[in-house]
N, C-alpha and C positions, 0 to 999 in steps of 0.2 A: 492382161497378165496379172495373175494374183500376187499377193504380197510375198508369199513364201517363195514362189518361183523367181520373182524379181530379186529378192535378197540373195537367193542361191546363186543366180547368174552374176550378180554384182560381186559377191565374194570370190567366185571362181575367177572372174576377170582380174580382180584386184590381186589375188594370190598369184596368178600366172604372171602378171606384170611385175610383181615384186620379185618372184623367183627368177624371171629373165634378167632383171636389173642386177640381182645378187650374183647370178652366174656370170654375167658380163663383167661386173666389177671384179669378181674373183679371177676371171681369166686375164683381165688387164693388169691386175695387181700381182699376179703369179710371177715369182722371180724367174728370170731367164735361166736356162740350163747352164750349169757351170761349164766354163771353157775347157777344152781338152787339156790335159796335163802336158806340158812341154818338158820332155826329159832331156837333160843335158848330155847324157850318155846313151848311146844306142849299142846294145849288145848284139854282136853278130851271131846269129842263130842258125843251126842246122837241124833239120827234123828228119829222123829215120822212121820210115813207115808212114805213108800219106794216103792210106786207104780211108775207110769211113771215119773212125775216131781220130786218126792221125791228121787228116786234112782239117777236121773240125778244130782240133787243138791248135794246129798251126795258125789257123785264122784267129783264134782267141789271142795267141801270142802277138799276132800282127795288130789286132785291135788295141792291145794294151798300150802301145805307143813307145815302149822303152826298148823294143827289139827291132833289129833289121833282119828280116828273113833272107839269109844269105844263100843257103843251099838246102836241097832236099834229096832224099834217097829212098828208093823203094825197089823191090825185086822186079815189079812189072812196069815196063816202059809206058804202057797206056795210062796207068795210074799216075805216073810221073807227069805225063803231058797234061792230063786233066787237072791234077792238083796244081802243077806249076803254072798253067795258064790262069787258073782261078786265083792263085796267090800272088801272081806277078813275079815269079822266079825265072830268071834268064835260063834258057835251055842249056847253056854251057855249065850251069851249076845244078844240073839234075843228074843223079847217078843211079844206074839200075844194076840188077844182079845181086847175088848173095853178098858180094864184097863191096857193094856200092857205099855202105856206111864207112868203109875204110877210106875211100876217096873223098867222101864228104868231110871226114875228120881232118884230112890233110889240106883242105881247101880254104883255110883261113878263118874257120869259125872259132868263136870263143866258148860257146856252149852248145850242147847236143841234147836234143829232145828225143827220147827213144819210145816209139809207139808201135814197134814191130810185134809179131807173135811172141808170147812170153818165153818160149824156148831159147830165143836169141838174146834175151835181155842181159844175162850175166856177161857173155862174151863182148857184146857191143858196149856195155857200160864200162867194163874193164879197159877196153881199147881206148875209149874216150878219156878216162881218168889218166891212163898211162901217157896219153898225148897232151896232158895238161889242160883238159877242157872241163868246164862245169857240166853237170849231168842232171837232167830232169827225166825221171824214170817212171813209166806207167806201172800200175799194178797188174798182175802179180809180178814180183821182182824176178821169180824163177819158177821152174817146174819141178825141181828136185833138190835134195839136200846139198849136193856139191854146188849147185847154182846159187843157193841161198848163201853159202859160205863165201862164194866168190863175190857176191854183191856186198856182203858184210865187210870183206877185206877191201873192196874198192871204196866203200864209204870211209873206212879208216884211213886209207891211203890219201883220199881226197882231203880229208881233214888235216892230215899231216902236211900236205902240199899246199894248203890254203886254197882249196877248190870247193865249190858248193856241190852237194849231192842231195837232191830232194826227190822223195817218192810221193806221187800224186794220189792221196786218198781224200775224197771229198768230205767224208764225215768228220775227220779229225780237224777240219778247218771250220766246221759249223758251230756257231756260238751256243746253240741249245745243247748239242751233244757235249761240247767242251764243259759247259757248266754242270750238266746233269752228271757226267762221269766224275767231275771234280767233287761234287757233293757226295757221291757214293764212296769215293776214296776218303773223304773227310769223315765218314761214318754216319751219314744222314739216314741210311736205311738199316744201320746196324750190321752185324755179321751176315754175310750172304749165305743163305741156306742152299739154294739151287738157282739155276738159270736155264733159259731156253732161247733158241734162235731158229729162224727160218729164212729161206730164200726160195719163195715159190713164184715162178714166172713161166711164161711160155718160152719156147725155143727161139733164140734170136738168129738161128742159122738155117731156117726152113728153106730159104731161096737156094741154098747150096745142096739140099738133099738130093734133088733130081740130077744135077750135074755130076755129083760124086757117085751116085748110083750107076750112072752111065759110063763113067771113066774112073773107077776106083783105084786103078794103078797108075794113072797119069800124075806125075809128080807136081805139075803146076796146078792141076785141079785140086790136089790134096793141099797144096800151100794156100790156095785161095780159100779153101774150106777149112782152114786150120782150127777153127773152133770145134770141129767134129773129129779132131785127131788128139788122142789123149797125151801124146808126147809133145806136140807143138803147143798145146794149150794148157796141159797139166790136168785135164778133165774139168768138168764144170765146178767141182768143189774148190779147185784152185783158181781157175780163170775167172769165174763169176761169183761163186759163193764166198770168196774171200772178203767181200764187203761185210757180210754178217759175222764171219768168224774173226775179222779184225776188231769189230766192236766187242765181241766176247773177250778176245785177248786183251783189249784195252781195259775193260772193266776188271778182269781177273788179275791182271798184272803179271803174275808168275805163269809159266807155261804149264800145260796139263801134265799129269803123271803118266796117263795111258789113255787109250781110246779103243773102242770096239765099234763095228759098223757093218753096214751092208749097202750094196748099190746094184744097179742093173740097167738094162735097156729094154724096157717092157711097155712103155706108154706111147712111143712114137716109132716111126719106121726104123728098122735095124740097119741104118746106114752110118758109116763111120764107126769108131770104136770108143766113143765117150758114153758115159752113163746118162740116163735121163732123170735119175733120182739118186739121192743118198739119204741114209738114216744113220746117225752116229750118236754115240754117247762118249763124252769126254769127262774123265775124272781129274779134277783139280785138287791142289793141296787143301787140307782142312776138311776133307770129305765133302767137297762141293761138286755136285754132279751137274753137267750141262748137256741137255739134249739138243740135237740139231737135225733138221731135215731140209731137203731141197728137192725141187723138181724143175725140169724144163719140158713142160707139156701143157696141154689144155686143162685148166683147172675148173672149167665150167662155172666160173664166177663164184666159186666157193671162197669163203673168208675164214681166217685171215690169209693174206697173200703178201707178196712183196718182200722187203728186207726188214725184218723185225727182230728185236732182242728184248727180253724181259729178265730182270734179275730180282729175285725175291729175298728180302732180308728180314731181320727180327722186327724192324720198326717201319718198314715201308717197301715199296716196289719201284724199281726203275722201269719205265716203259719207253721204248724208242722205235721209231719207224722212219726209214729213209724217205725223205720227202713228206713225212706225216708228223704226227705228234711225238714230241720228246718231252717227258715230264717225270717227276718223282711224286708218287702218292704216299701218304702215311703221316707219321708224326711230324716230319719236317717237309712239308708240302712245297713243291716247286712247280709252278704252272708251266714253265718252259714255253714251247710254241712249235710252229711248223715252218719248214723251209721247203716249200714245193719246188723251188728252183735250185735245189741243192746240187744237182748234177752239173749245171753250168756254173753256179755261184762258187761251188767248191773248187772247180778247176781254175776259175778266174782268181780266186784267193791264193791258190798255190802258185799261179803264174806271177802274181804280184809279189808273193813272198820270195820266189826264186830271184826276181830282179832286186828286191830289197837286200837279200842276203849277199848277192854278188857285189852290189854297189857299196854296201856298208861293211863288207869283208867279215860277214858272219859265217864262219866255217864249222859251226858246231855239228851240222848235219844230223839234227835230232830226229829226223823221220826215218833214218835207216834202220836202227836197231828194232823199234817196234814193228816196222814193216816186215823185216826178216822173221821175227817171231811169229807174227800172224800168218805169214806164208808157210812156215814150218807146221803150224797148227793144222792148216788145210792138208798138208802132205801126210801128217800123222793120221788124220781121219780117212784120207784116201787109201793109204796103205792098209789100215785096219779093215776097211770095207772090201778092198780087193782080196785080201787074204781070208776074210771071214773069221778072224781070231784077234785077240787082244794084242796091241803093239804098244810098247812103252816108249816114252820120249827118249830115254837114254839109248835104247837099242836102235831107234830110228836114226839118231845122230851117229851112233857107232858104226852102223852098217854103211851109211854114206852112199846109198844106192843111186846110181846115175841113170837117167833116161837118155837113150840115144835115138835121134830122129833119122829116118831114112831120107837123105837128101840127094840120092843118086838121080841123075837126069836133070837136075836144076843147073842153070847157068851161074857161073861164078861172077 
């Protein structure tokens, strides 16, 4: 063996041995995982809507440790059975049908989580508040202006009655978003000149396209495929794109003055009656224009995609991407960071905040007003796109147009 080979092998062996020893020592010295928090108080919880996300959220509440999953409700008995068995909820505390949520509210729960289709949110939240329950409400809070006003009134009533009312938006609990928007509001990018937002993604309802095409008039099929129904969902701009427009609303503060837009169903099968794309322009005070576009279709890997908002100012630019980079470029640089787990982490943060607010008697219900405003922004854009003409904020509120779902044939 020559000298160079001998030295090389000796060094490799020595390095490997040192690395093994270091890793072993690090593993042995690594502190044990913290013990689960023992909560002195368990909040009796009822969950309305235990399909996909509802079941997932219910499990996160259960994992938190401060809640007792007392009852669940869902229109479909088979979903109740599947979720109830998974979550360990006694069959006697599972309620089906359109009025299942009423029986859940009456069954000794302290707080109600609402994860049903958005059309039902205002009525169910109001019933829970009227019954003296705390409310955890999924976005969007409503599908029309009257529904938004009902949620706003419920939030106010809850505050007056010393009940918690929390709306679940993940971005508003993310530290990078919070700090970046705070810096914008503090003037770090100067006066905003214009902004842009997108929500570009594939259709999350593809598995329901064929069933709905085969049974378009069957009420239960339509309810299962609620994301393809513009009244039950509020269309994609309200049901899904609200994540982008909520960030826009958060940055801008004041609501837009008016909007114009267009939408259609051109890029996927013409099943259901929701659009597969929107393109809108929102005019905000101080001559700040915001462009917005969305799609639910195959993007063929084009970039950018996802949930992104950029705001351009005199001295810098705010860049934000859901699950991606959030930062401020310019004279007052803020590196920010990424939260790839924001979908779950944001929900867990809201679940923890809900518990904290209840147990510390914090009834400010600060998430209600901004959530209602961002919801109304989506409705403004949707209304302008449907009509193909400008719609002002004032006229939208004054008209107070209600969407009515066809629930005939569904079991109470």
